[in-house]
N, C-alpha and C positions, 0 to 999 in steps of 0.2 A: 504494500500500500504506500503510495507516494504522497507526501505532504508537499503541497505547492504554496508559494507565497506571491502575493501581488501587493504593491503599494504605490501611492502617489505622494504628493508633497505633504498631505495632512493625515491620510488614513492608510491602513494596511490590513491584510488578512492572511491567515494561514488556512488552508482548506484541503479537503479530500474530494476529488471529483471522480466519479465512476460513471462511465457511459454518458458523459455530458451533464450529469446532475451533481450539484454540490451536496454531498451527504454529511459533511462535517465542516464546521466553520468556527474560527476564532478571530475576532476583530480587535483592532487596536487603533489608537490615535497617537499622533506624534505630539509630544509635550515639550517642545523646545529641542535644542541641539542635544542629541545623544540620549533622549528619553522617550519611552513609549508607555502608554496606558492600555492594558488589556481590559476591554470593557464587556466582552460577550463571548461565550462559548456554547455551541450547540452541536449535537450529534444526532443524526437520523436514527429512528428506531431500528432500522435494518443493521446498524453497526453497533448497537448497544452491547455492552459486555465484552468488547474486543480491545479496550484500552485506547480507543482512538482519541478521546479527549486528552488523555495523558500524553499521547504522541504529539498533539497540537501544542501543548504547553512545552514539551521538550524541544520542539522545533523553534519556538520563540526563545527559549533559554539559549540554545546553541547559536541562534542568530544574534542575540544580545552579546554573548561572549565573543563571537567572531568580529563584531563590529563595535565593541566597546560602548554598548548601549545599556542603560539602566531601565528596569521595568517596574511599573506600579500595577499590580494585579487587582483591579477593582472588581472584576468578575468574581463572584463567589467560588465558582469551581476552580478557576486559575489560582485564586488566593489560597484555597485549601491545598492544592498541589504544591504551591511554593512553600507552604509551611511544613509539609511532610518531607520535602527533598532538600538537598544541599544547594539551593539556588541563591543563597544570601548575597553572594558577590555581585549579582546583577540587580538587586532590589534598590529602589530609591524611595 
């Protein structure tokens, strides 16, 4: 399963697309230079129980580390994942 990413000057998203349908999505907004705010995560029922939400958060974490970006996880799901895992170095 491939996690894709798209962004523009203000907004971005990590997503899973299967047969042209976006079945999992995590959105974020840019909050100044080197900062993003994760505001929403959703996973289609067809992918529930497969850890896809965690994979979206992991993709954001890897993106942040590779690009020296800090993350504020406002989305309750993303915030819970960040508390459970060793992501403190990318939090703001």
